[in-house]
C-alpha positions in Angstrom: -9.2 43.9 -124.9 -6.2 43.5 -122.8 -6.4 47.2 -122.0 -9.9 47.0 -121.1 -9.3 44.1 -118.6 -6.4 46.0 -117.1 -8.3 49.2 -116.5 -11.3 47.3 -115.1 -8.8 45.6 -112.6 -7.4 48.9 -111.6 -10.8 50.1 -110.8 -11.7 47.1 -108.8 -8.7 47.4 -106.4 -9.7 48.5 -102.8 -8.5 52.0 -101.8 -6.2 51.9 -98.8 -6.5 55.5 -97.9 -10.0 55.3 -96.0 -8.7 52.2 -94.1 -5.4 54.0 -92.9 -7.6 57.1 -91.9 -10.0 54.8 -89.8 -7.0 53.2 -88.0 -5.4 56.7 -87.5 -8.5 58.0 -86.0 -9.1 55.0 -83.7 -5.6 55.1 -82.6 -5.6 58.7 -81.8 -8.9 58.5 -79.7 -7.8 55.5 -77.7 -4.4 57.3 -76.7 -6.4 60.5 -75.9 -8.7 58.7 -73.6 -5.7 57.0 -71.9 -4.1 60.3 -71.5 -7.3 61.8 -69.8 -7.4 58.7 -67.5 -3.8 59.2 -66.5 -4.4 62.9 -65.9 -7.6 62.2 -64.0 -5.7 59.8 -61.7 -3.0 62.1 -61.1 -5.6 65.0 -59.9 -7.2 62.8 -57.7 -4.0 61.7 -56.1 -3.2 65.4 -55.7 -6.4 66.1 -54.2 -6.0 63.2 -51.7 -2.6 64.7 -50.8 -3.9 68.2 -50.3 -6.6 67.1 -48.1 -4.3 65.0 -46.1 -1.9 68.0 -45.7 -4.9 70.3 -44.6 -5.9 67.5 -42.0 -2.3 67.4 -40.4 -2.2 71.1 -40.4 -5.7 71.3 -38.4 -4.5 68.6 -36.0 -1.1 70.1 -35.5 -2.9 73.4 -34.8 -5.3 71.8 -32.3 -2.3 70.2 -30.4 -0.8 73.6 -29.7 -1.1 75.0 -26.2 -4.0 77.6 -26.0 -1.7 80.0 -24.5 0.3 80.6 -28.0 -3.0 81.5 -29.6 -3.1 85.3 -30.4 -6.7 85.4 -29.0 -5.9 83.3 -25.7 -7.5 85.0 -22.5 -7.7 83.7 -19.0 -11.3 83.1 -18.2 -12.1 86.3 -16.0 -10.5 88.6 -18.7 -12.5 86.8 -21.3 -15.8 87.4 -19.1 -15.0 91.1 -19.0 -15.3 91.3 -22.8 -18.4 89.1 -22.9 -20.4 91.1 -20.2 -19.2 94.3 -21.9 -20.9 92.9 -25.3 -24.0 91.9 -23.5 -24.7 95.2 -21.7 -28.3 96.0 -22.2 -29.7 92.4 -22.6 -31.6 90.7 -19.9 -29.1 88.3 -17.9 -31.4 85.1 -18.5 -30.8 85.7 -22.2 -26.9 85.8 -22.0 -25.9 82.6 -22.4 -22.1 81.8 -22.1 -21.1 78.9 -24.1 -17.9 76.8 -24.6 -17.1 75.5 -28.2 -14.5 72.6 -28.5 -12.9 71.5 -31.8 -12.6 67.6 -31.6 -10.6 65.8 -34.2 -11.9 62.3 -34.6 -9.5 59.3 -35.4 -10.6 56.8 -38.0 -12.9 54.4 -36.3 -13.5 56.4 -33.3 -16.9 57.1 -31.7 -18.4 60.6 -31.0 -17.9 62.0 -27.8 -21.2 62.2 -25.8 -22.2 62.2 -22.0 -23.7 64.3 -19.4 -22.2 67.0 -17.0 -23.7 68.2 -13.8 -22.9 71.9 -13.0 -22.0 73.1 -9.6 -24.0 76.3 -10.5 -27.3 75.2 -12.6 -27.9 77.3 -15.8 -31.5 77.1 -15.5 -34.0 75.6 -13.0 -35.3 72.1 -13.8 -39.0 71.7 -13.6 -39.9 67.8 -13.3 -43.2 66.0 -13.8 -43.8 62.6 -12.5 -46.6 60.1 -13.6 -47.5 57.1 -11.1 -50.4 55.2 -9.7 -48.4 54.7 -6.7 -49.3 57.3 -4.0 -45.8 56.8 -2.2 -43.8 57.6 -5.4 -46.0 60.6 -5.8 -45.3 62.0 -2.4 -41.3 61.3 -2.6 -41.2 63.0 -5.9 -42.9 66.1 -4.5 -40.4 66.0 -1.6 -37.6 66.0 -4.2 -39.1 69.2 -5.8 -41.2 67.8 -8.4 -43.3 70.6 -9.8 -46.1 68.3 -10.8 -46.7 64.7 -9.8 -49.8 62.4 -10.0 -51.8 59.7 -11.8 -54.7 59.7 -13.8 -55.9 63.1 -12.1 -52.7 64.8 -13.5 -53.3 63.2 -17.0 -56.9 64.7 -16.9 -55.4 68.1 -16.1 -53.3 68.1 -19.1 -56.2 66.8 -21.4 -58.4 69.6 -20.2 -55.9 72.2 -20.8 -55.8 73.1 -17.2 -52.1 72.2 -16.6 -49.8 74.2 -18.9 -46.5 72.3 -20.0 -44.5 75.3 -20.6 -41.6 75.1 -18.5 -41.2 71.6 -17.7 -37.8 70.2 -18.6 -38.2 66.5 -17.5 -40.8 63.9 -17.3 -40.7 60.6 -15.6 -43.2 57.6 -15.2 -43.5 54.3 -13.7 -44.5 51.3 -15.9 -47.8 51.1 -14.3 -49.1 54.3 -16.0 -47.5 54.3 -19.4 -50.3 52.9 -21.3 -52.6 55.7 -19.8 -50.4 58.4 -21.2 -51.3 57.7 -24.9 -54.2 60.3 -24.9 -51.6 63.0 -24.0 -48.8 61.7 -26.1 -49.3 64.5 -28.7 -49.2 67.1 -26.0 -46.0 65.6 -24.3 -44.0 64.4 -27.3 -43.3 67.7 -29.1 -41.9 69.1 -25.9 -39.5 66.1 -25.4 -41.4 65.2 -22.2 -43.1 61.9 -23.3 -41.6 59.0 -21.0 -40.2 56.1 -22.7 -38.0 53.2 -21.7 -35.7 54.0 -24.6 -34.9 57.4 -23.1 -34.7 55.9 -19.7 -37.4 57.9 -18.4 -39.6 55.0 -17.3 -38.4 53.1 -14.3 -39.8 51.6 -11.1 -37.2 53.5 -9.2 -38.2 56.9 -10.2 -36.6 58.6 -7.1 -33.4 57.3 -8.1 -33.8 58.6 -11.7 -34.7 62.2 -10.4 -31.7 62.2 -8.3 -29.4 60.9 -11.0 -30.6 63.4 -13.6 -31.7 66.4 -11.8 -29.5 69.3 -13.2 -27.7 67.0 -15.8 -26.9 68.5 -19.2 -26.4 65.9 -22.0 -23.7 66.8 -24.7 -22.8 65.1 -28.0 -20.0 65.7 -30.5 -21.2 66.6 -34.1 -18.6 66.4 -36.7 -15.6 68.2 -35.4 -17.3 70.3 -32.9 -18.8 69.9 -29.5 -20.6 72.9 -27.8 -22.5 73.4 -24.6 -23.6 76.2 -22.5 -22.0 76.7 -19.3 -23.4 79.9 -17.6 -24.8 83.3 -17.9 -23.2 86.7 -17.9 -24.7 87.3 -14.4 -22.7 84.2 -13.0 -19.6 85.3 -11.1 -16.1 84.4 -12.5 -15.8 81.6 -9.9 -19.3 80.1 -10.8 -18.0 80.2 -14.6 -14.7 78.6 -13.8 -16.3 76.0 -11.5 -18.9 75.0 -14.4 -15.9 75.0 -17.0 -14.1 72.6 -14.8 -17.1 70.2 -14.5 -17.6 70.4 -18.2 -13.8 69.7 -18.9 -13.8 66.8 -16.6 -17.0 65.5 -18.3 -15.8 65.6 -22.0 -12.2 64.3 -21.1 -13.8 61.7 -19.0 -16.2 60.5 -21.9 -13.5 58.7 -23.6 -13.0 55.3 -22.1 -9.5 54.9 -20.6 -7.1 53.1 -22.7 -9.1 53.6 -25.6 -7.1 52.7 -28.8 -8.4 55.4 -30.9 -9.3 58.4 -28.9 -10.6 61.6 -30.4 -8.3 64.6 -30.2 -9.9 67.2 -27.8 -8.4 70.5 -29.3 -8.9 74.3 -29.1 -11.7 75.6 -27.0 -13.4 79.0 -27.2 -15.7 80.9 -24.9 -18.3 83.1 -26.2 -21.7 84.9 -25.3 -25.1 85.3 -27.3 -23.9 88.6 -28.7 -20.2 88.6 -27.7 -17.0 87.3 -29.4 -15.0 84.2 -29.2 -11.9 84.0 -27.2 -9.6 81.0 -26.8 -9.3 79.5 -23.3 -7.3 76.6 -21.8 -10.3 73.8 -21.4 -8.0 71.2 -20.1 -8.8 69.8 -16.5 
């Protein structure tokens, strides 16, 4: 009987093997996850350091004088190569542009503004809407290609006046409500006058004088690009337009700003031509 009881007791003892196996697996999985977390954190830190180093190298490169760049050229020399690249292309289609690298500082605002070129790249065609006959006559004297009131609206509605070629459009407040029937014609071409765009004003004449020939520009990411001429422009005209662009871009940052953008390397290029580094500083 005693032997039977002892044997039964031995069979009823819980086995420790499965429990030890369970705790071993749990310990292993926990330590493995912790190890992975540490590894991921180190990888993130290394990636941050690499990005910071790359940013510092880019900033240092853009702080260098343009003259040390292997592709640096004086503007007249660069224009010789650009004109050669555009041989056979009509002059009006050979746009010469300047692209500037802009390194923003944390919290800084994108550079934007307008530039007035001594030698306009293209002729501006102005349209003016007003119910005031005196405003219409003054606008025509300033060179507005089309100026009028309800009659001008009717010409556009009927299709007798084509909008192709117009670059600017202004209106006095008294006629804005009458422009709704032609909004779908004006809007897609960027010609719909609105107060938000500063193209609706009582003083249309001043608006025309202030904006005629103005070219807007705005920084996108780390780049700022604008046309400054054509290949049929003389070297002196290209240089004068570049000077005006430089003064406008550098002047777009308020003096004494705490976090100005770094205006770095600038290149001159044409529609089909290569890019050459130039000195863009005023």
